[in-house]
C-alpha positions as CSV (number, residue, x, y, z in Angstrom):
1,M,14.1,69.0,-17.2
2,S,15.7,71.6,-19.5
3,R,17.1,74.8,-18.0
4,R,14.8,77.7,-17.6
5,S,14.8,80.0,-20.6
6,R,16.3,83.5,-20.5
7,L,14.1,86.5,-20.1
8,H,14.2,89.1,-22.8
9,V,12.5,92.4,-22.0
10,P,13.5,95.2,-24.5
11,G,14.7,98.2,-22.4
12,G,15.1,95.9,-19.4
13,L,17.7,96.4,-16.7
14,Y,19.8,93.3,-15.9
15,Y,22.3,92.3,-13.2
16,V,24.7,90.0,-15.0
17,V,27.5,87.8,-13.6
18,Q,29.9,85.7,-15.7
19,R,32.6,83.6,-14.2
20,G,35.7,82.0,-15.6
21,N,35.4,78.3,-16.6
22,A,36.2,76.2,-13.5
23,R,37.0,79.5,-11.8
24,Q,40.1,80.0,-13.9
25,P,41.3,83.6,-14.4
26,I,39.6,85.8,-16.9
27,F,42.2,88.5,-16.5
28,T,45.9,87.9,-15.8
29,D,47.2,91.5,-15.8
30,A,46.3,95.1,-16.2
31,S,46.3,95.0,-20.0
32,D,43.6,92.3,-20.0
33,Y,41.3,94.5,-18.0
34,A,42.0,97.4,-20.3
35,T,41.3,95.3,-23.4
36,F,38.1,94.0,-21.9
37,E,36.8,97.5,-21.1
38,Q,37.7,98.7,-24.6
39,L,35.7,95.9,-26.0
40,L,32.8,96.6,-23.7
41,A,32.8,100.3,-24.6
42,A,32.6,99.3,-28.3
43,M,29.7,96.9,-27.6
44,I,27.8,99.6,-25.7
45,L,27.8,101.8,-28.7
46,R,27.1,99.1,-31.2
47,C,24.3,97.4,-29.3
48,R,22.8,100.6,-27.8
49,T,23.2,99.4,-24.2
50,R,24.1,101.2,-21.0
51,V,26.2,100.0,-18.1
52,H,25.2,101.5,-14.8
53,A,27.8,99.8,-12.5
54,F,30.5,97.1,-12.6
55,Y,32.9,95.1,-10.5
56,W,35.7,93.1,-12.1
57,T,37.6,90.3,-10.3
58,R,40.4,88.1,-11.5
59,D,37.9,85.3,-12.3
60,A,34.5,87.0,-12.7
61,I,32.7,90.0,-14.1
62,H,29.7,91.7,-12.4
63,F,27.8,94.5,-14.1
64,V,24.4,96.2,-14.3
65,V,23.4,96.6,-18.0
66,Q,20.3,98.1,-19.6
67,I,19.6,96.7,-23.0
68,A,17.7,98.1,-26.0
69,D,16.4,95.4,-28.4
70,L,19.4,93.0,-28.5
71,P,18.9,90.2,-25.9
72,V,21.4,90.0,-23.0
73,G,22.4,86.5,-24.3
74,R,23.5,87.9,-27.6
75,L,25.4,90.7,-25.9
76,M,27.2,88.3,-23.6
77,Q,28.0,85.9,-26.4
78,R,29.7,88.6,-28.4
79,L,31.5,90.1,-25.4
80,T,32.8,86.9,-24.0
81,S,33.7,85.2,-27.3
82,Q,35.7,88.3,-28.5
83,H,37.4,88.8,-25.2
84,A,38.4,85.1,-25.1
85,R,39.8,85.2,-28.6
86,R,41.9,88.3,-27.7
87,V,43.2,86.7,-24.5
88,H,44.1,83.5,-26.3
89,R,46.0,85.4,-29.0
90,R,47.8,87.5,-26.5
91,H,48.8,84.7,-24.1
92,G,48.9,81.7,-26.5
93,D,46.2,79.8,-24.6
94,S,43.3,77.7,-25.8
95,G,40.1,76.2,-24.4
96,H,37.0,77.7,-22.8
97,L,37.8,80.9,-20.9
98,F,34.2,81.5,-19.5
99,Q,31.6,79.3,-18.1
100,Q,28.9,78.5,-20.6
101,R,26.1,79.6,-18.3
102,Y,26.0,83.2,-17.1
103,H,23.7,84.5,-14.3
104,A,21.3,87.3,-15.2
105,L,18.5,88.9,-13.1
106,L,15.9,91.2,-14.6
107,V,15.8,94.1,-12.2
108,D,13.0,96.5,-11.1
109,P,15.1,99.7,-11.2
110,D,12.7,101.8,-9.1
111,R,12.8,99.4,-6.1
112,Y,16.2,97.7,-6.4
113,L,18.7,99.7,-8.5
114,L,20.2,101.7,-5.7
115,R,20.5,98.7,-3.4
116,L,22.1,96.7,-6.2
117,I,24.7,99.4,-6.9
118,R,25.6,99.4,-3.2
119,H,25.7,95.6,-3.1
120,I,28.1,95.5,-6.1
121,H,30.4,98.3,-4.9
122,L,30.7,96.7,-1.4
123,M,31.7,93.3,-2.8
124,P,35.5,93.8,-2.4
125,V,34.9,94.8,1.2
126,R,32.8,91.7,1.9
127,A,35.4,89.6,0.2
128,G,38.1,91.0,2.5
129,I,40.1,92.4,-0.3
130,V,39.9,96.0,0.9
131,K,38.4,97.8,4.0
132,D,37.1,100.8,2.0
133,P,35.5,100.3,-1.5
134,A,37.4,103.4,-2.7
135,E,40.6,101.4,-2.4
136,Y,39.4,99.0,-5.1
137,T,40.0,100.4,-8.5
138,L,38.3,97.7,-10.6
139,S,34.7,98.8,-9.8
140,S,32.6,101.8,-10.7
141,H,32.5,103.1,-7.1
142,N,35.2,105.8,-7.6
143,A,33.5,107.0,-10.7
144,Y,30.3,107.6,-8.7
145,L,32.4,109.4,-6.1
146,G,33.9,111.6,-8.8
147,T,37.5,110.6,-8.2
148,S,37.9,108.7,-11.5
149,H,36.5,108.9,-15.0
150,V,35.0,106.0,-16.9
151,P,33.7,107.4,-20.2
152,W,31.4,104.5,-21.1
153,L,29.7,104.3,-17.7
154,S,26.2,105.7,-17.4
155,M,25.7,107.2,-13.9
156,G,22.9,109.7,-14.7
157,T,20.0,107.4,-13.8
158,V,21.4,106.4,-10.4
159,L,22.5,110.0,-9.5
160,R,19.1,111.4,-10.4
161,M,17.5,108.9,-8.1
162,L,19.6,110.3,-5.3
163,A,19.2,114.0,-5.8
164,P,18.1,116.4,-8.7
165,R,21.5,118.3,-8.7
166,F,24.8,116.6,-9.6
167,G,26.7,117.8,-6.6
168,E,24.0,116.9,-4.1
169,A,23.7,113.5,-5.7
170,R,27.4,112.8,-5.1
171,Q,26.9,113.7,-1.5
172,E,23.8,111.5,-1.2
173,Y,25.7,108.6,-2.8
174,R,28.4,108.9,-0.1
175,R,25.8,108.9,2.6
176,F,23.9,106.0,1.0
177,M,27.1,103.9,0.7
178,S,27.8,104.5,4.4
179,E,24.4,103.1,5.4
180,A,24.2,99.5,6.6
181,A,22.6,97.2,4.0
182,Q,19.7,95.0,5.2
183,G,20.9,91.5,6.1
184,A,18.6,89.8,3.6
185,D,19.9,92.0,0.7
186,D,22.7,89.7,-0.3
187,D,20.6,86.6,-0.9
188,L,17.8,88.6,-2.7
189,L,20.2,90.6,-4.9
190,E,22.0,87.4,-6.0
191,K,19.2,84.9,-6.3
192,G,16.1,86.8,-7.3
193,C,12.6,86.7,-5.9
194,Q,10.6,83.7,-4.8
195,D,8.0,84.0,-7.6
196,D,10.7,83.9,-10.3
197,P,14.4,83.5,-9.6
198,R,15.2,85.2,-12.9
199,V,13.6,88.5,-11.6
200,L,14.6,91.0,-8.9
201,G,11.2,92.6,-8.3
202,D,7.8,92.1,-6.8
203,R,4.7,90.5,-8.4
204,A,3.6,93.8,-9.9
205,F,6.9,94.2,-11.7
206,L,6.6,90.6,-13.0
207,Q,3.9,91.9,-15.3
208,V,6.6,93.5,-17.5
209,V,7.7,90.0,-18.4
210,P,6.0,88.8,-21.6
211,R,3.3,86.3,-20.6
212,H,4.8,83.4,-22.6
213,Q,8.1,83.9,-20.7
214,R,6.7,84.0,-17.2
215,L,7.5,81.3,-14.6
216,Y,4.3,80.0,-13.0
217,R,4.6,78.9,-9.4
218,S,2.2,76.9,-7.2
219,S,1.7,76.5,-3.5
220,H,0.9,72.8,-3.9
221,S,3.2,70.2,-2.6
222,L,4.5,67.3,-4.7
223,D,2.2,64.9,-2.8
224,E,-0.8,67.1,-3.7
225,V,0.2,66.9,-7.4
226,I,0.4,63.1,-7.2
227,D,-3.0,62.9,-5.5
228,T,-4.6,65.3,-7.9
229,V,-3.3,63.6,-11.1
230,S,-4.2,60.2,-9.7
231,S,-7.7,61.3,-8.8
232,T,-8.3,63.1,-12.0
233,L,-7.1,60.2,-14.1
234,G,-9.2,57.8,-12.0
235,L,-6.1,55.9,-10.8
236,E,-5.1,54.7,-7.4
237,R,-2.3,56.5,-5.9
238,S,-0.6,53.2,-4.9
239,D,-0.7,52.2,-8.6
240,V,0.9,55.4,-9.7
241,L,3.7,54.8,-7.2
242,S,4.0,51.1,-8.0
243,R,6.6,49.5,-10.3
244,S,3.9,48.8,-13.0
245,R,4.7,50.0,-16.5
246,Q,1.1,50.3,-17.8
247,R,0.7,53.1,-20.3
248,R,-1.8,55.1,-18.3
249,L,0.4,55.0,-15.3
250,A,3.4,56.1,-17.4
251,L,1.2,59.0,-18.6
252,A,0.3,59.9,-15.1
253,R,3.9,60.0,-14.0
254,A,4.9,62.1,-17.0
255,L,2.2,64.6,-16.1
256,I,3.2,64.7,-12.5
257,T,6.8,65.3,-13.5
258,W,6.0,68.0,-16.0
259,Y,3.6,69.9,-13.8
260,A,5.8,69.7,-10.7
261,T,8.9,71.0,-12.5
262,E,7.0,73.7,-14.5
263,R,5.3,75.0,-11.4
264,G,8.6,75.0,-9.5
265,I,7.2,72.6,-7.0
266,A,10.1,70.1,-7.3
267,T,13.1,69.4,-9.4
268,L,13.3,66.4,-11.8
269,A,15.6,64.6,-9.3
270,E,13.1,65.2,-6.5
271,V,10.2,63.9,-8.5
272,A,12.2,60.9,-9.6
273,R,13.0,60.0,-6.0
274,R,9.4,60.3,-5.0
275,L,8.1,58.1,-7.9
276,E,11.1,55.8,-7.5
277,R,12.0,56.2,-11.2
278,D,15.2,57.1,-13.0
279,P,15.2,60.8,-13.9
280,S,16.1,60.1,-17.5
281,T,13.1,57.7,-17.8
282,L,10.8,60.4,-16.6
283,F,12.4,63.0,-18.9
284,V,11.8,60.7,-21.9
285,A,8.2,60.0,-20.9
286,V,7.5,63.7,-20.6
287,E,8.9,64.4,-24.0
288,R,7.0,61.5,-25.5
289,Y,3.6,62.3,-24.0
290,R,3.9,66.1,-24.7
291,V,3.8,65.0,-28.4
292,L,1.1,62.4,-28.0
293,R,-1.1,64.4,-25.6
294,P,-0.3,68.1,-26.1
295,D,-3.8,69.1,-24.8
296,L,-2.8,67.8,-21.3
297,F,0.5,69.6,-21.0
298,N,-0.4,73.1,-20.3
299,I,-0.1,75.1,-17.1
300,G,-3.8,75.2,-16.3
301,S,-4.6,71.6,-17.1
302,L,-4.6,70.3,-13.6
303,R,-7.2,72.7,-12.3
304,D,-10.1,72.2,-14.7
305,S,-9.2,69.2,-16.8
306,G,-10.9,66.2,-15.0
307,P,-13.3,65.6,-17.9
308,L,-10.6,66.3,-20.5
309,L,-8.2,63.9,-19.0
310,R,-10.8,61.1,-18.7
311,R,-11.8,61.7,-22.3
312,V,-8.3,61.6,-23.6
313,L,-7.6,58.4,-21.7
314,T,-10.5,56.8,-23.6
315,L,-9.2,57.7,-27.0
316,P,-7.4,55.0,-29.0
317,Q,-3.8,54.7,-27.9
318,Q,-1.3,56.0,-30.4
319,Q,1.8,53.9,-31.0
């Protein structure tokens, strides 16, 4: 099925990672880093965003950004396209500099911002580049220590979370960075929560996501979905899993595919293997029946739609 849509929450805090295309270098020398930071500083003013932390590597950018009204996607498109043009002009290159798909997590700042800052600042240590994060100059760690100055970096939110006074906050930051992070932090801070991998937050925080953008998950298994759809449509499970191409069976398979992928129960490839169908065939069937039977293809349809499904199946078939 199609990729999951981006979340846009005005005022939201995001952890964004963008890598070079095929892991090729984004930066080749010090002037490339300087040019990128000048461009980012201009974007911060123009788009009314704030950057709370960053970590640059030769082939990737990691940063924590708080947006205003402009979606993260628009910010990233402007930032990466303008940087790519400048790099190409400077080095005489061509082609895609960045991967087309960036990674973004909507972050609950109250619960995860401090842990995320520590996670980002310790990345060069975990990568074996340095032993002390202060030795790495291409992150915001030294700015938080007070040993370097980054005029476009917003540190106030993080420092206020550590202590009310500036000097005390710096000391608390040093102490916090020296603490051992929990072992599960890395996975969580990179992949998001179980309920929605686009979000770093608990179920209560998920309520800030506009309802139409939320990802609905289910505890049902794929076999349970197959059984429920088969039973609701008055079909035999063996017929649904057979090689028959009857229209009502095709509808059942399309509904199983759509519901399982929308609920995060299984991927399109997993459903295709279970139904012994080609993924592209199922994809086309879902697109077709979503047009012909839009009243079936909604998140709540499988719970209370027995009579509805049976009624729809008795309607004249549309060609």
